N, C-alpha and C positions, 0 to 999 in steps of 0.2 A: 569751582575752586575759584577765588579771587586772589588779588595781589595782596591784599589786606589778610587775608587768612594765611598765605605763605608766610607774610612776615610775622604773623603771630607764631606760626609752626616755628621760624627761624628763632623767635626771641623765648619761645618755652623751651628749647632744645638746650642741653647743658652748654654752659659758656665753654668758650674755646680755652686751651691749656695755657697755662702761664709759660713764660721762656723757659727752655729747659725740659719741660715735662712732654712726657708722650702724647701725640694725637690718639684719639681711641679710634680702633679699628672700624666702626661703624656709628653713625651718627642716628638720632631719633627724627631728624628733621627730613620730610620727603619733599625736596625741593625741585629736583630736575624733570621728573615726568609731568607733574601737573603744568610745568612752566613751558615746555616744549610739546606737549601733547595736542594742544588745542589751538586757541588764538589769543591765550591770555595777553602775551606781551601787546599785541596789537590792540586788545580793546583797552588795557589799563597801562599805558606806558609809563605815566608819572607815578603808578604804584609800584611798579616793577622796578623803577630807578631808585625808589627808597629802599627796596629789597636788596638791590645791588650795593647801595651804599653800606647798608647794615652788613653784608656779607663782607664787603672789603675792610670794614672797620672791626668788626667782631670776630670773624673766624675766615681769614684769608686763604686758609686750606683747611678742608674738613671732608669728611667721607660722607656722603649722602646716603640716605636709607637704601637706595637701590644698587649701592656697593661702589659708586664711581668717587674719586677723589675730586673735589671741586675746588679749583685754583681761582681766585678773583684779585690775588696781588699780582701788579704789573711785572714785578721783578721776577716771580716764580712763574708767571704765564710766558714771559721771554725765555726763561730758561728751559721750560718745557718744549715749546715750540721750535727753539733752535738746536736743542741736544737731540742728535739722532738715536739714543738710547729710548727715546718715547717714539715709537712708530705709529704711522697711520692705520696700517692693516690689522684688523682685529684677528686675534688668536682663534681660528675655527677649527673643528674637526674636519679632516680630509673629505668625508662625505658633504658636510656643510658648504665647505670652500668649493667644492665643484658647483654647486648649486648657484652660488654667487660668482661664478667664473667672470661673466660680462663685468661686473662693477669690480671686482679685485684685480682685473687686468689694467684698470685705468691709473693713470699717475697721481690721482687723487688718492689711491689706497697702496701703491707701491712704496717701497722704501729703499734706502740703499742705492746701490749700483744700478738696479733695475729702474728705479725711480728717474735718476739721473740721465739714463739712457733715453728714456721716454721723452723727458724735457728738451734734450738735445735734438731728438728726432723731430719734434714740432716746434722747436725754436724758430725755425725759419718762417713759420707763418707771421712772427712779429719781427721780421728784419725792416730796416729803416726804408728801404724802396717800396715794400708793400704797406708800411705803415703810411708812408706819406700821401699813397693813393686813397688807402682807407680815411685818412684824416680829410683830404679833400671831399670825398663822399659824404662823410659824416656833416662836415660844414656846410654842404649844399642842402642836405636832408633836414638838418636843424633850421636853416634859414626858410626853406619852403614849409616847414611845419609850423614854425612861429609865426611866419606871415600870415597863414590859415586860421590862426587863432581869433576868437572874438575878441572886441577891443575892450571889453570892461570886466568879463568874467569867463573862466575857464576850468575844467577839470584836468588838471595837469597828470592826474593818474591815467585815465583814458587817452588823452590826447599826447602826452609826451612818454611817461614811463612805459605804458604797455605798447609802445608803437616804435619810437627811435632805437632802443637797443637791440631788439629783435632783427631789425633792419640791418643794423650794423654787424650782428652776428652772422648773418646769411653772407654778406659782403667779405667778411674775414675769412669764410670757408669757401669763396669763389662761386657763390650761389647769387641768384638774382634776388634782391629784396623782396619782391612780392611772394617768396616761398614763406615769408616769416609767420603769418598767422598760422598757416597749417604745420610749420615745424614745432612752434610753440606748443600747440595743443597736443601734438604727437609725443614730444618730450617731456610732458608734464609727469609721467610716471617716474622718469629718471631723476628728475628734480626732487621728487618726494623722496624717492630712494635714498637719496645722497643727503637729506636735510636735516637728518638726526631725528626725526620724528619718533617716538616710541609707539611701536605697531606690534599688533600681535602676528605670529608667523603665516597664519593664513592670508593676512594683508601683506605681507612682505613677498610671499610667493605670488601673488597676483599682480604685484608692481613689478617683480623681476620678470614675469611673462610679457607685460606690457611693454617693459623697458626692451626686452628682445626684440619686439616687433618695432620698436622705435630705432633701434641700432641699424637693423636691417634696411629699413626704409630710407634713413639718411645716406647709408652706405651706397644703395642703389641709386639715389638722387644724385649723389656727388660723382658715382662713376658715368653717369649720364650726362651731368650738367657742368660738373666742374673738373673735367679730367686734366686740366692743367694744373690746377692746384694739387692733385693728388700727384701728377709726375714730379711738380717741383717738390714734395715731400717723400719722392722716390717709392711711391705706392703704386701698385698696377691696378688700375680701375676695374678690371674684368674679374681679377683675384678677390679685390677687395668686397665686391658685390657678391661674389659666388661664395666667399669663405667667411662673411662677416660673424656668423654664428658659429663657427667650428672652435669650439672653445679650446684654448691652448695653443692655437695657432698665430703666426706673426699679423696675418691679416685681420684675425679676429680681434686682437689687442688693437690695431688700427682703428678698426670701426668703432670700438667702444670709446676710445680716446678721442675720436673725432667728434662722437655724440657728446661726450663730456664736455669738449671744449665750447661748443654751441651752446651747450646748457649754461656753462660757467659765464661765458662772455654775455649772453644775454640776462641772465638772473643777477649778476653781480652789478652791471650798470642800471637795470630796471628797479632793483631795490635802492640802490645808493641815490639814483635819481630821486626818487619822492622823498626820501628821509632828508636828502640836501635841501631840495626845495621848502620843505616843511619847516625845516629848522630857519632857513635862510629868510623865510618870510615873518616867522615867530618872533625872532630876536630883534628887539628895538635897534633901528639905525643900521641895522647890518645890510639890507637891500639897497638903501639910498647910498651908501658907503660904495657898495659894488658898481652902481651905477656912474657915480661920480669918478671913482678911482678903479678902472677895469683892472690894472695891475695887480689889484689885491685879490682877485679871484683864484688863482692857484692856491694861495695860502687858506682862504675861505674854504675851498673844496676841502683841503686836507684836515683843518680843524673842525669842520661840520662832521667828516666823516669819522674823526675821534668820538665825537658826541653820539653817533648815531650810526654805529657800523652796520651794513646790511648782515653779516654773519654774527649773531650775539654770543656764540660759543663755538669752540673747536675741540675735537676729541682726539686724544692719542691713547697708546697703550704701552705699558712698561715692557721694554724688548727682554728684559732679565731682571733679577732682584736688583734694587738699587734705592738710592735715598734720595728723597725730595725735601730740601732743607734739611730738617732734622728728622723727617719722617720716612720710616722704611717701607717701600712698595715692593711687592712681590710680582713676579714675572707675570704678564698678562693682565695685570689690573689696570681697568680705565681710569683715565685723568680727563677730565673736562675743564680746559681754560674759558673762563667767563670772560670773554673779550670785551663786551660791553660795560663790565664792570672794573676789568682791570684798567680800561682806558679812562676811567674817572677815578684812579687810585690816587688819593690825595698824597701820597708818599712819593709819586712820579711826577704829579702835575700840580702845580701851583694853581689855586682857583680852578679846580678840574671842572665846575659845571659851567663856568664862563667861556664864552668865544674870545679868545687871545690871538689876534693875528701876528703877534709877534712871537708864537710858540712856534719852535721848531725842533720839538722832542720826537722821538720814535715813537710809533704807535702799534697796535695789533691789529688794526682795521683789516688789512690785507694778508693776515698771517704773518709768520716770520720763519726764518730758517729754510731748511730744504724744501718746504711745501708752500713758502710764499706765493702769492697769486702771480701767475705768469704774466696776467692781462692787466696788472695794476696801472700801467701807463696808459693804456688804452681807455680803461674806464675813467680815470681822472681826466683824460683829454675830452671825453664826451661830455663829462659834467661841467667842465670849464667852458666849453664852447656853447653849450647850452645856456649857461649863466649869463655868459657875454651877450648872446643874442635876446635873451628875455630882459635883462637889464636895460638894454638898449631900446627895446620897443615899449617896455613898462618900467619907466624910472621910478615909479612906485607900486608896489605890489605887496598884498596883504592876504591872509586866510578870510575866508567867507563864513557866514553863519551857515550856510548850507552843510549838511553832514557830510563829512568826508569819512573814510573807511580804510583803516589798517588793513595790511596783509601780512600774515604770518604762516610759514611753512616750516614747521619744526623749529629749528634755530635760525632761519633766515626771517628777515622782517623787513618791510616796507610799506607801501600804500597801495591800495586798489583805488581808491578814489580820493583826490585831493583838489578841493574847490579854492582857487585862488582868484582874486580881482584887484581891480584899482580901487583903492580907499576914497570915501568922500573928501572933497577938499578941504571940508572944516576938520579933517582928522587932526589930532593933536601931534604936533612935531616930535619924532622920535628922539629918544636919548642916544648919545653917542657910543659907539662900541669902543671895549678897551683896546688902547693903541698899542703898537710895539714899544719896547722899551728903547730909548735913545741911545 
């Protein structure tokens, strides 16, 4: 399947209803499964962006052939993610829920009071004193890494994106950064499991089993090498290691959530880093402007995150019968918010495809509502620190002709390989970036 074929599928489907008319219960267009099953977005980013634009324009709310309601309107996306009537946990039969217990126990898929309690429990990881120490580590780690880069060309995927975020995630958990490569490999099944990749039941069960191994291994490692972090969170290290897989217990929930926090901290920054560097070096004049005016870097991080979010889509479920806009939804029906499309909705963003450093609009890049990303400040801090270091060493940087390679894991998008280099001195002077309004 290609992006062009998906766009043709969309255009061949019945047109969206006129205002006041009912939205059909099921559409003929099958968009979601081919979009998130393989690496289509990573291979054909421009084609997929055209598809997103068509969805936002023609059918901001429709029901995909797989039964999910698809939202590409920014306003409706905000409504879904902010309203507790749309829950993160899928409605599963009791027997199936028991199989998925380690993942269902995480704050990613808990709702209401249970979700709020988990966020409070792990919030101390992000307190100011700990963040100050972590920021100091990140700054030094970035400086060391950037200083070791070749003078003229480097692979930002291998040298930066797959390196710095994982080390930061280890230190966040109280572990030595040298554990990063092993933990990234160990937790890969957890990432695949939460990625929204359409998978057959046998593959899901295999990932669940591998995820249990990862949860136990991380719990054991933290009990041995990060007891101070666990005590800080009021978690008994011995009990955590002993009962990490005792489903339904408090320590099993803690073990699952610690594993999720590592995966989320690493993945969010890893994917965002590649996307941000790619756009920052592709957009005329932007890199030079950051080098000349470092104070613009925080706004650049936010704006490029809008244009290229790590999470292309987020899924929720109707907790009960309700209405989205004029559309009645039944309890349990899935709703997929197309974050990457909604972030470019022209009804919410003027000149949505342009980099506008004067834009201060809300975005869905890190989610919204109760499940908004708990580590958003940490991710933006690492991105900003890296851009500052890179623009200082490389006042001019551009994509190279060497083949880069996108990375897609279900709904998650970034870069596996991203070749950047110093352009030839004869390169044409870049055009200016859109300036903030006076």
